[in-house]
C-alpha positions in Angstrom: 0.0 -0.2 0.2 2.8 2.4 0.9 4.7 1.6 -2.2 1.6 2.1 -4.2 0.9 5.5 -2.7 4.6 6.7 -3.1 4.4 5.6 -6.8 1.2 7.5 -7.3 2.7 10.6 -5.8 5.8 10.2 -7.6 7.9 10.1 -4.4 10.8 7.9 -3.6 9.6 4.8 -1.9 10.6 5.0 1.7 12.5 2.5 3.8 10.2 1.3 6.4 11.4 -0.2 9.7 8.8 -2.1 12.0 9.6 -3.4 15.5 6.5 -5.3 16.5 8.3 -7.8 18.8 6.8 -6.0 22.1 3.4 -5.8 20.5 3.2 -9.4 19.6 4.8 -11.0 22.5 4.6 -8.8 25.4 1.1 -9.8 26.7 1.8 -13.6 27.0 3.5 -13.2 30.4 2.7 -11.8 33.8 5.1 -11.4 36.7 3.4 -12.1 40.2 5.3 -11.1 43.3 4.2 -10.7 47.0 4.3 -7.5 49.0 6.8 -8.0 51.9 6.4 -5.0 53.8 4.7 -1.3 53.8 7.3 0.9 55.2 4.8 2.7 57.2 3.3 -0.2 58.6 5.2 0.3 61.9 3.5 3.6 62.4 0.8 2.8 64.9 -0.4 4.5 68.2 1.8 1.9 69.9 5.0 3.3 68.4 4.2 6.8 69.7 6.4 7.9 72.7 5.1 11.3 73.5 6.8 13.3 76.1 5.3 15.0 79.1 6.3 18.2 77.4 6.3 18.0 73.5 7.3 20.8 71.1 4.3 22.7 70.2 3.9 21.6 66.5 3.9 18.1 67.8 1.2 18.8 70.4 -0.7 20.2 67.5 -0.2 17.1 65.2 -1.4 15.0 68.1 -4.6 17.3 68.4 -5.1 17.1 64.7 -5.2 13.2 65.0 -7.3 13.0 67.7 -9.9 15.6 66.5 -10.0 14.9 62.6 -13.4 14.2 61.1 -14.6 14.1 57.4 -15.5 17.9 57.5 -12.0 19.0 58.4 -10.1 16.1 56.9 -8.7 18.0 54.0 -7.6 21.0 55.9 -6.0 18.8 58.9 -4.1 16.8 55.9 -2.5 19.9 54.5 -1.8 21.1 58.1 -0.2 17.9 59.1 2.0 18.0 55.9 3.1 21.6 56.7 3.8 20.6 60.4 5.9 17.8 59.3 8.1 19.9 57.0 8.6 22.5 59.8 9.5 19.8 62.3 11.8 18.0 59.9 13.7 21.4 59.5 14.0 21.9 63.1 15.4 18.4 63.4 18.0 19.2 60.9 18.9 22.4 62.9 19.1 20.4 66.2 16.1 22.1 67.8 14.2 18.7 68.2 15.5 15.3 69.0 15.2 11.8 67.3 12.2 11.0 69.6 10.4 14.0 68.5 11.2 13.2 64.9 9.8 9.8 65.3 6.6 11.1 66.7 6.4 13.5 64.0 6.5 10.6 61.3 4.1 8.5 63.2 1.4 11.2 63.8 1.6 12.3 60.2 1.2 8.9 58.7 -1.6 8.1 61.0 -3.4 11.4 60.2 -2.9 10.6 56.4 -4.4 7.1 56.8 -7.4 8.7 58.7 -7.9 11.6 56.2 -7.9 9.4 53.0 -10.1 7.0 54.4 -12.6 9.8 55.3 -12.4 11.7 52.0 -12.7 8.7 49.9 -12.8 10.0 46.1 -13.3 13.7 47.0 -10.8 16.3 46.1 -9.0 14.0 44.0 -6.6 16.4 42.4 -5.7 18.1 45.9 -5.1 14.6 47.5 -3.1 13.6 44.5 -0.7 16.4 44.9 -0.3 15.4 48.6 0.0 11.9 47.9 3.1 12.4 45.7 4.8 14.0 48.8 3.8 11.3 51.2 3.7 8.2 49.2 3.7 4.7 50.9 6.8 2.6 49.9 5.9 -1.1 49.1 8.7 -3.7 49.6 8.0 -6.3 46.8 9.7 -9.7 46.5 11.4 -9.3 43.1 14.5 -8.1 41.4 13.7 -5.1 38.9 17.3 -5.8 37.2 16.1 -9.6 36.6 12.4 -9.1 35.8 11.9 -5.7 34.5 15.2 -4.5 33.3 13.5 -2.3 30.6 12.0 -0.2 33.1 15.4 0.5 34.8 17.1 0.9 31.2 14.6 2.8 29.1 11.7 3.6 31.5 9.4 1.3 29.7 6.0 1.5 31.3 4.6 -2.1 32.7 0.8 -1.9 34.1 0.8 -2.9 37.6 -2.1 -3.7 39.9 -3.0 -5.7 42.9 -4.5 -9.2 42.2 -7.0 -9.4 44.9 -9.1 -6.9 46.9 -10.4 -5.7 43.7 -13.9 -5.0 45.1 -12.1 -2.2 47.4 -10.8 1.0 46.2 -7.1 1.3 46.6 -6.1 4.6 48.5 -2.4 4.7 49.1 0.1 6.2 46.6 2.6 3.6 46.0 6.3 3.4 45.0 7.6 -0.1 44.8 10.9 -1.0 46.0 12.6 -4.4 45.1 14.7 -6.6 47.5 18.1 -5.8 45.5 20.6 -3.7 47.5 20.6 -1.2 44.6 18.8 2.2 45.1 17.9 2.1 41.4 15.6 -0.8 42.1 12.5 1.6 42.6 9.3 2.1 40.7 8.6 5.8 41.8 5.1 7.3 42.2 4.4 9.3 39.0 1.7 11.9 38.8 1.2 11.4 35.3 0.8 7.6 35.6 -0.3 7.2 39.3 -0.2 3.7 41.0 -2.6 3.4 44.1 -2.5 0.3 46.2 -4.4 -0.9 49.3 -3.5 -0.1 52.8 -2.8 -3.8 53.8 -1.1 -5.6 56.9 0.9 -8.2 55.2 1.5 -9.9 58.5 -2.4 -10.8 58.4 -2.9 -11.7 54.8 -1.0 -12.0 51.6 -0.9 -9.2 49.1 0.1 -10.0 45.4 0.8 -7.6 42.6 0.7 -8.3 39.1 3.3 -6.7 36.6 1.9 -7.0 33.2 3.2 -7.0 29.4 6.6 -8.5 30.5 6.7 -11.2 27.7 8.9 -9.4 25.5 12.8 -8.9 26.1 12.6 -9.0 29.8 13.8 -12.6 30.3 16.7 -12.2 27.9 17.6 -8.9 29.2 17.5 -9.9 32.9 20.7 -9.9 34.7 21.9 -11.9 37.7 22.1 -8.8 39.7 22.7 -9.5 43.2 22.6 -13.1 42.4 19.1 -13.0 41.6 17.8 -15.3 38.7 14.5 -15.7 36.9 11.6 -16.4 39.4 9.9 -19.7 39.2 7.8 -19.8 36.0 4.9 -21.8 35.1 2.5 -22.1 32.1 -1.2 -21.4 32.8 -3.7 -23.1 30.4 -7.1 -21.6 30.2 -9.7 -24.5 30.0 -13.4 -23.9 30.8 -13.8 -27.8 31.2 -11.6 -27.7 34.2 -12.9 -27.5 37.6 -11.2 -24.1 38.2 -11.4 -23.1 34.5 -7.4 -23.4 34.3 -4.4 -25.6 35.1 -0.9 -25.0 35.8 1.6 -26.8 33.5 5.3 -27.0 33.0 6.5 -25.5 36.2 10.1 -24.4 35.9 11.9 -23.7 39.3 14.3 -20.7 39.8 18.1 -21.5 39.7 19.7 -22.1 43.0 22.4 -19.8 44.3 24.9 -22.7 43.4 24.0 -22.7 39.6 24.1 -19.1 39.7 27.8 -19.0 41.2 28.8 -21.4 38.6 27.3 -19.2 35.9 29.4 -16.5 37.0 32.5 -18.5 36.8 33.0 -19.3 40.6 34.5 -22.4 41.7 31.6 -23.7 43.8 33.5 -26.8 44.9 36.5 -24.7 46.0 34.0 -22.6 47.9 32.4 -25.4 49.6 35.9 -27.0 50.5 37.0 -23.6 52.1 33.8 -23.2 54.1 33.9 -27.0 55.3 37.7 -26.6 56.2 37.2 -23.4 58.2 34.0 -24.8 60.0 35.8 -28.3 60.9 39.0 -26.5 62.3 37.0 -23.9 64.3 37.7 -24.5 68.0 34.6 -22.5 68.9 32.0 -24.8 67.3 31.3 -28.3 68.6 30.5 -31.3 66.5 26.7 -30.9 66.7 27.0 -27.2 65.6 29.3 -28.1 62.9 26.6 -30.6 61.3 24.0 -27.9 61.8 26.0 -25.2 60.0 27.2 -27.4 57.1 23.4 -28.4 56.7 22.2 -24.9 56.6 25.0 -24.0 54.2 24.0 -26.8 51.9 20.4 -25.8 51.9 21.2 -22.3 51.3 23.3 -22.8 48.5 20.8 -25.1 46.8 17.9 -22.6 47.2 17.2 -19.3 45.4 17.8 -15.8 46.5 14.4 -14.5 46.7 12.9 -14.1 50.3 10.7 -16.8 51.6 7.1 -15.9 52.6 4.9 -17.9 54.9 1.4 -18.6 53.5 -1.5 -16.8 55.1 -5.1 -17.6 54.8 -6.9 -14.6 53.2 -9.7 -13.1 55.2 
């Protein structure tokens, strides 16, 4: 068609380059990873350690927290953010101590949770602006460099959403942190493409996220950064005749640490021999402890690097 149009217009036929790999292949794979921690989950009333005489701004924050209601929630939300910024400046200048700073962070996070719950979908634009300044950080059990290298490398967008509680509106602005030690392993909150997740206690129930459109390039580009390999993979067959409507096939376990070390040209046998020799020759370890430590090392080297989660019953 393009050739015909060019000939009709008496134009030189253009060279057309089409890269359709992502369009064709991206949707075939989904990365599923559990949330391990919400960074503000520790901010509860039990973690408040108020003094007999608190700095005036902290006393005001405590009063805001106790007296907040739907009619004043937005105003108190703005006030609490302003108070926090002032108190953090006072901390940097040495006018308040670490206990005061801790109480500041706890109170502001408690106010935010209360206010957002009370406001619901009202004042969306104003809340969105505030949410960017006080976003929740979710620690997720995955490696961005292994499973989403294109986000890190070229800022490719991958749709993200929770896989349960879909009947409840998410209300926390979210930035996602992976479990590598690299500060680049973060998907920051973006006002142009905001991600909201639920305020969930992961000690009480599992909370899984789905990363979509990861079926093109991510596997082959993924790097064994921090000794993380590909996560465990499986093929999901959709079949209406099945009891659940699907079945899981071709389970492929992720590589163990020993295999990764070998891929990176380490002499695993030499490493094991050195460890065994040191443990055997240590005068501080008895025979029973030696066997236990050697057993733990064996299990560790034959396991993958991802953190283990304990299954919880969803309520």
